[in-house]
Biopython code that builds the backbone (N, CA, C, O; Angstrom):
import numpy as np
from Bio.PDB.StructureBuilder import StructureBuilder

atoms = [
    (1, "MET", "N", (-3.751, -11.197, -13.066)),
    (1, "MET", "CA", (-2.908, -11.187, -13.583)),
    (1, "MET", "C", (-2.971, -9.791, -14.337)),
    (1, "MET", "O", (-4.031, -9.227, -14.611)),
    (2, "LEU", "N", (-1.476, -9.211, -14.695)),
    (2, "LEU", "CA", (-1.982, -8.109, -15.348)),
    (2, "LEU", "C", (-0.184, -7.399, -16.558)),
    (2, "LEU", "O", (1.036, -7.481, -16.418)),
    (3, "TYR", "N", (-1.299, -6.685, -17.775)),
    (3, "TYR", "CA", (0.022, -6.784, -18.716)),
    (3, "TYR", "C", (-0.441, -5.490, -18.901)),
    (3, "TYR", "O", (-1.542, -4.988, -18.678)),
    (4, "PRO", "N", (0.707, -4.987, -19.398)),
    (4, "PRO", "CA", (0.841, -2.921, -19.792)),
    (4, "PRO", "C", (0.374, -2.808, -21.117)),
    (4, "PRO", "O", (0.591, -3.671, -21.968)),
    (5, "GLY", "N", (-0.415, -1.522, -21.370)),
    (5, "GLY", "CA", (-1.002, -1.562, -22.849)),
    (5, "GLY", "C", (-0.013, -1.274, -23.942)),
    (5, "GLY", "O", (0.420, -2.278, -24.507)),
    (6, "GLU", "N", (0.437, -0.107, -24.358)),
    (6, "GLU", "CA", (1.261, -0.115, -25.211)),
    (6, "GLU", "C", (2.808, -0.335, -24.879)),
    (6, "GLU", "O", (3.579, -0.968, -25.599)),
    (7, "ALA", "N", (3.179, 0.360, -23.536)),
    (7, "ALA", "CA", (4.718, 0.204, -23.160)),
    (7, "ALA", "C", (4.856, -0.091, -21.471)),
    (7, "ALA", "O", (4.043, 0.364, -20.666)),
    (8, "PRO", "N", (5.874, -0.821, -21.137)),
    (8, "PRO", "CA", (6.006, -1.109, -19.505)),
    (8, "PRO", "C", (5.945, 0.372, -18.958)),
    (8, "PRO", "O", (5.967, 1.500, -19.449)),
    (9, "GLY", "N", (5.881, -0.031, -18.051)),
    (9, "GLY", "CA", (6.227, 1.292, -16.860)),
    (9, "GLY", "C", (4.801, 1.199, -16.009)),
    (9, "GLY", "O", (3.897, 0.368, -16.098)),
    (10, "PRO", "N", (4.954, 2.476, -15.069)),
    (10, "PRO", "CA", (3.949, 2.407, -13.538)),
    (10, "PRO", "C", (2.540, 2.612, -14.076)),
    (10, "PRO", "O", (2.320, 3.112, -15.179)),
    (11, "GLN", "N", (1.693, 2.239, -13.318)),
    (11, "GLN", "CA", (0.180, 2.193, -14.210)),
    (11, "GLN", "C", (-0.485, 2.161, -12.338)),
    (11, "GLN", "O", (-0.072, 1.509, -11.379)),
    (12, "ILE", "N", (-1.627, 3.157, -12.442)),
    (12, "ILE", "CA", (-2.195, 3.734, -11.251)),
    (12, "ILE", "C", (-3.505, 2.669, -11.209)),
    (12, "ILE", "O", (-4.347, 2.728, -12.106)),
    (13, "LEU", "N", (-3.599, 1.895, -10.340)),
    (13, "LEU", "CA", (-4.921, 0.797, -9.960)),
    (13, "LEU", "C", (-5.809, 1.612, -9.108)),
    (13, "LEU", "O", (-5.544, 2.075, -7.999)),
    (14, "ARG", "N", (-6.790, 1.709, -9.715)),
    (14, "ARG", "CA", (-8.066, 2.471, -8.279)),
    (14, "ARG", "C", (-8.693, 0.955, -8.365)),
    (14, "ARG", "O", (-8.780, 0.245, -9.366)),
    (15, "LEU", "N", (-9.094, 0.674, -7.050)),
    (15, "LEU", "CA", (-9.786, -0.686, -6.230)),
    (15, "LEU", "C", (-11.001, -0.027, -5.956)),
    (15, "LEU", "O", (-11.180, 1.186, -5.838)),
    (16, "SER", "N", (-11.866, -0.996, -5.862)),
    (16, "SER", "CA", (-13.205, -0.489, -5.100)),
    (16, "SER", "C", (-13.894, -2.124, -4.304)),
    (16, "SER", "O", (-13.527, -3.296, -4.370)),
    (17, "ARG", "N", (-14.576, -1.700, -3.874)),
    (17, "ARG", "CA", (-15.468, -3.010, -2.896)),
    (17, "ARG", "C", (-14.739, -3.597, -1.851)),
    (17, "ARG", "O", (-14.946, -4.724, -1.400)),
    (18, "LEU", "N", (-13.823, -2.753, -1.453)),
    (18, "LEU", "CA", (-12.562, -3.051, -0.354)),
    (18, "LEU", "C", (-13.360, -3.030, 0.934)),
    (18, "LEU", "O", (-14.430, -2.421, 0.925)),
    (19, "VAL", "N", (-12.975, -3.595, 1.974)),
    (19, "VAL", "CA", (-13.672, -3.251, 3.239)),
    (19, "VAL", "C", (-13.415, -1.602, 3.869)),
    (19, "VAL", "O", (-12.188, -1.520, 3.923)),
    (20, "PRO", "N", (-13.851, -0.618, 4.235)),
    (20, "PRO", "CA", (-13.562, 0.354, 4.431)),
    (20, "PRO", "C", (-12.650, 0.381, 5.856)),
    (20, "PRO", "O", (-13.060, -0.257, 6.826)),
    (21, "GLY", "N", (-11.344, 1.182, 5.936)),
    (21, "GLY", "CA", (-10.724, 0.931, 6.963)),
    (21, "GLY", "C", (-9.544, -0.180, 7.336)),
    (21, "GLY", "O", (-8.583, -0.112, 8.102)),
    (22, "ARG", "N", (-10.055, -1.274, 6.426)),
    (22, "ARG", "CA", (-8.780, -2.373, 6.446)),
    (22, "ARG", "C", (-7.710, -1.867, 5.527)),
    (22, "ARG", "O", (-7.754, -1.114, 4.554)),
    (23, "THR", "N", (-6.383, -2.738, 6.341)),
    (23, "THR", "CA", (-5.359, -2.337, 5.636)),
    (23, "THR", "C", (-5.196, -3.501, 4.576)),
    (23, "THR", "O", (-6.177, -4.241, 4.644)),
    (24, "TYR", "N", (-4.423, -3.847, 3.763)),
    (24, "TYR", "CA", (-4.162, -4.682, 2.795)),
    (24, "TYR", "C", (-2.799, -4.914, 2.429)),
    (24, "TYR", "O", (-2.033, -3.953, 2.507)),
    (25, "ALA", "N", (-2.385, -5.954, 2.065)),
    (25, "ALA", "CA", (-0.841, -5.865, 1.905)),
    (25, "ALA", "C", (-0.825, -6.311, 0.350)),
    (25, "ALA", "O", (-1.252, -7.318, -0.215)),
    (26, "VAL", "N", (-0.230, -5.277, -0.062)),
    (26, "VAL", "CA", (-0.043, -5.390, -1.832)),
    (26, "VAL", "C", (1.360, -6.138, -1.930)),
    (26, "VAL", "O", (2.370, -5.824, -1.301)),
    (27, "ILE", "N", (1.223, -7.277, -2.916)),
    (27, "ILE", "CA", (2.000, -8.273, -3.178)),
    (27, "ILE", "C", (2.104, -8.568, -4.655)),
    (27, "ILE", "O", (1.242, -9.157, -5.307)),
    (28, "GLY", "N", (3.661, -7.931, -5.280)),
    (28, "GLY", "CA", (4.043, -7.897, -6.708)),
    (28, "GLY", "C", (4.702, -6.551, -7.131)),
    (28, "GLY", "O", (4.806, -5.772, -6.184)),
    (29, "ASP", "N", (5.068, -6.191, -8.055)),
    (29, "ASP", "CA", (6.158, -5.280, -8.493)),
    (29, "ASP", "C", (5.358, -3.846, -7.971)),
    (29, "ASP", "O", (5.035, -3.251, -8.999)),
    (30, "SER", "N", (4.962, -3.146, -6.884)),
    (30, "SER", "CA", (4.667, -2.148, -6.665)),
    (30, "SER", "C", (5.795, -1.317, -5.401)),
    (30, "SER", "O", (6.451, -1.885, -4.527)),
    (31, "PRO", "N", (5.725, -0.008, -5.662)),
    (31, "PRO", "CA", (6.772, 0.585, -4.416)),
    (31, "PRO", "C", (6.075, 0.549, -2.986)),
    (31, "PRO", "O", (6.594, 0.896, -1.926)),
    (32, "THR", "N", (4.516, -0.051, -3.221)),
    (32, "THR", "CA", (3.547, 0.254, -2.001)),
    (32, "THR", "C", (3.544, -1.122, -1.679)),
    (32, "THR", "O", (3.427, -1.983, -2.550)),
    (33, "THR", "N", (3.686, -1.421, -0.279)),
    (33, "THR", "CA", (3.719, -2.321, 0.058)),
    (33, "THR", "C", (2.213, -2.836, 1.198)),
    (33, "THR", "O", (1.913, -3.942, 1.648)),
    (34, "ALA", "N", (1.678, -1.743, 1.320)),
    (34, "ALA", "CA", (0.433, -1.950, 2.377)),
    (34, "ALA", "C", (-0.498, -0.562, 1.583)),
    (34, "ALA", "O", (-0.134, 0.394, 0.899)),
    (35, "LEU", "N", (-1.773, -1.014, 2.059)),
    (35, "LEU", "CA", (-2.720, 0.180, 1.608)),
    (35, "LEU", "C", (-4.132, 0.219, 2.711)),
    (35, "LEU", "O", (-4.487, -0.799, 3.304)),
    (36, "THR", "N", (-4.748, 1.368, 2.844)),
    (36, "THR", "CA", (-5.904, 1.244, 3.842)),
    (36, "THR", "C", (-6.874, 1.709, 2.739)),
    (36, "THR", "O", (-6.652, 2.602, 1.921)),
    (37, "ALA", "N", (-8.061, 0.906, 2.859)),
    (37, "ALA", "CA", (-9.108, 1.104, 2.193)),
    (37, "ALA", "C", (-9.846, 2.941, 2.850)),
    (37, "ALA", "O", (-9.949, 3.350, 4.006)),
    (38, "GLU", "N", (-10.222, 3.635, 1.505)),
    (38, "GLU", "CA", (-10.805, 4.490, 2.117)),
    (38, "GLU", "C", (-12.093, 3.924, 2.918)),
    (38, "GLU", "O", (-12.282, 2.735, 3.175)),
    (39, "ALA", "N", (-13.218, 5.349, 3.374)),
    (39, "ALA", "CA", (-14.014, 4.938, 3.949)),
    (39, "ALA", "C", (-15.348, 4.794, 2.870)),
    (39, "ALA", "O", (-16.486, 4.538, 3.265)),
    (40, "GLN", "N", (-14.949, 5.027, 1.308)),
    (40, "GLN", "CA", (-16.182, 4.554, 0.676)),
    (40, "GLN", "C", (-15.486, 2.759, -0.216)),
    (40, "GLN", "O", (-15.865, 2.152, -1.217)),
    (41, "GLY", "N", (-14.495, 2.523, 0.692)),
    (41, "GLY", "CA", (-14.165, 1.368, 0.437)),
    (41, "GLY", "C", (-13.402, 1.075, -0.945)),
    (41, "GLY", "O", (-13.443, 0.063, -1.645)),
    (42, "THR", "N", (-12.641, 2.361, -1.135)),
    (42, "THR", "CA", (-11.775, 2.333, -2.589)),
    (42, "THR", "C", (-10.813, 2.598, -2.217)),
    (42, "THR", "O", (-10.861, 3.021, -1.062)),
    (43, "ALA", "N", (-9.223, 2.544, -2.930)),
    (43, "ALA", "CA", (-7.858, 2.809, -3.386)),
    (43, "ALA", "C", (-7.412, 2.861, -4.024)),
    (43, "ALA", "O", (-7.924, 2.254, -4.965)),
    (44, "SER", "N", (-6.244, 3.447, -4.317)),
    (44, "SER", "CA", (-5.330, 3.482, -5.462)),
    (44, "SER", "C", (-4.036, 2.921, -5.353)),
    (44, "SER", "O", (-3.449, 2.954, -4.272)),
    (45, "VAL", "N", (-3.425, 2.305, -6.565)),
    (45, "VAL", "CA", (-1.990, 1.559, -5.904)),
    (45, "VAL", "C", (-1.426, 1.731, -7.070)),
    (45, "VAL", "O", (-2.044, 1.558, -8.121)),
    (46, "THR", "N", (-0.186, 2.092, -7.012)),
    (46, "THR", "CA", (0.929, 2.069, -8.275)),
    (46, "THR", "C", (1.401, 0.961, -8.194)),
    (46, "THR", "O", (1.926, 0.563, -7.155)),
    (47, "VAL", "N", (1.278, 0.017, -9.614)),
    (47, "VAL", "CA", (2.412, -0.931, -9.714)),
    (47, "VAL", "C", (3.093, -0.755, -11.403)),
    (47, "VAL", "O", (2.692, -0.184, -12.417)),
    (48, "VAL", "N", (3.876, -1.280, -11.182)),
    (48, "VAL", "CA", (5.151, -1.469, -12.309)),
    (48, "VAL", "C", (4.851, -2.677, -13.164)),
    (48, "VAL", "O", (5.074, -3.806, -12.726)),
    (49, "LEU", "N", (4.330, -2.468, -14.423)),
    (49, "LEU", "CA", (3.738, -3.290, -15.428)),
    (49, "LEU", "C", (5.030, -3.654, -16.486)),
    (49, "LEU", "O", (5.651, -2.760, -17.060)),
    (50, "ASP", "N", (5.240, -4.649, -16.601)),
    (50, "ASP", "CA", (6.366, -5.033, -17.697)),
    (50, "ASP", "C", (6.061, -6.470, -17.904)),
    (50, "ASP", "O", (6.678, -7.322, -17.265)),
    (51, "GLY", "N", (5.022, -6.828, -18.874)),
    (51, "GLY", "CA", (4.850, -8.102, -19.665)),
    (51, "GLY", "C", (3.956, -8.632, -18.717)),
    (51, "GLY", "O", (3.129, -7.840, -18.267)),
    (52, "ARG", "N", (3.926, -10.167, -18.180)),
    (52, "ARG", "CA", (3.121, -10.423, -17.523)),
    (52, "ARG", "C", (3.255, -10.235, -15.869)),
    (52, "ARG", "O", (4.185, -10.766, -15.261)),
    (53, "THR", "N", (2.215, -9.410, -15.182)),
    (53, "THR", "CA", (2.635, -8.738, -13.822)),
    (53, "THR", "C", (1.525, -9.521, -12.786)),
    (53, "THR", "O", (0.295, -9.481, -12.833)),
    (54, "PRO", "N", (2.291, -10.148, -11.966)),
    (54, "PRO", "CA", (1.021, -10.872, -10.845)),
    (54, "PRO", "C", (0.909, -10.020, -9.626)),
    (54, "PRO", "O", (1.943, -9.941, -8.964)),
    (55, "VAL", "N", (0.188, -9.567, -9.326)),
    (55, "VAL", "CA", (-0.118, -8.356, -8.531)),
    (55, "VAL", "C", (-1.246, -9.018, -7.396)),
    (55, "VAL", "O", (-2.111, -9.623, -8.030)),
    (56, "ARG", "N", (-1.409, -9.058, -6.398)),
    (56, "ARG", "CA", (-2.193, -9.683, -4.923)),
    (56, "ARG", "C", (-2.595, -8.676, -4.117)),
    (56, "ARG", "O", (-1.632, -8.039, -3.691)),
    (57, "LEU", "N", (-3.376, -8.385, -3.839)),
    (57, "LEU", "CA", (-4.015, -7.790, -2.423)),
    (57, "LEU", "C", (-4.492, -8.748, -1.632)),
    (57, "LEU", "O", (-5.135, -9.738, -1.980)),
    (58, "VAL", "N", (-4.072, -8.348, -0.253)),
    (58, "VAL", "CA", (-4.188, -9.828, 0.815)),
    (58, "VAL", "C", (-4.584, -8.774, 2.043)),
    (58, "VAL", "O", (-3.743, -7.911, 2.298)),
    (59, "PRO", "N", (-5.576, -8.791, 2.665)),
    (59, "PRO", "CA", (-6.318, -8.420, 3.991)),
    (59, "PRO", "C", (-4.987, -8.630, 4.718)),
    (59, "PRO", "O", (-4.185, -9.540, 4.507)),
    (60, "ASP", "N", (-4.907, -7.845, 5.423)),
    (60, "ASP", "CA", (-3.691, -7.580, 6.950)),
    (60, "ASP", "C", (-4.770, -8.625, 8.091)),
    (60, "ASP", "O", (-5.961, -8.407, 8.313)),
    (61, "ALA", "N", (-4.088, -9.547, 8.567)),
    (61, "ALA", "CA", (-4.895, -10.242, 10.119)),
    (61, "ALA", "C", (-4.933, -9.482, 11.183)),
    (61, "ALA", "O", (-5.451, -9.897, 12.220)),
]
sb = StructureBuilder()
sb.init_structure("model")
sb.init_model(0)
sb.init_chain("A")
sb.init_seg("    ")
for serial, (resi, resn, name, xyz) in enumerate(atoms, 1):
    if name == "N":
        sb.init_residue(resn, " ", resi, " ")
    sb.init_atom(name, np.array(xyz, "f"), 0.0, 1.0, " ", f" {name:<3s}", serial, name[0])
structure = sb.get_structure()
């Protein structure tokens, strides 16, 4: 569960400890619906935070 800081709006989340090369579905208020982890196991995704904002990252099957 995420909350905006000073004001609602888009925020970039930097993720780590992902499986390199694996694709993940982004579930929540994001213009991105999927992402692929980089070789270092990292990725970034933009989400729109406005109040209490649930965001899930789910490995594709």
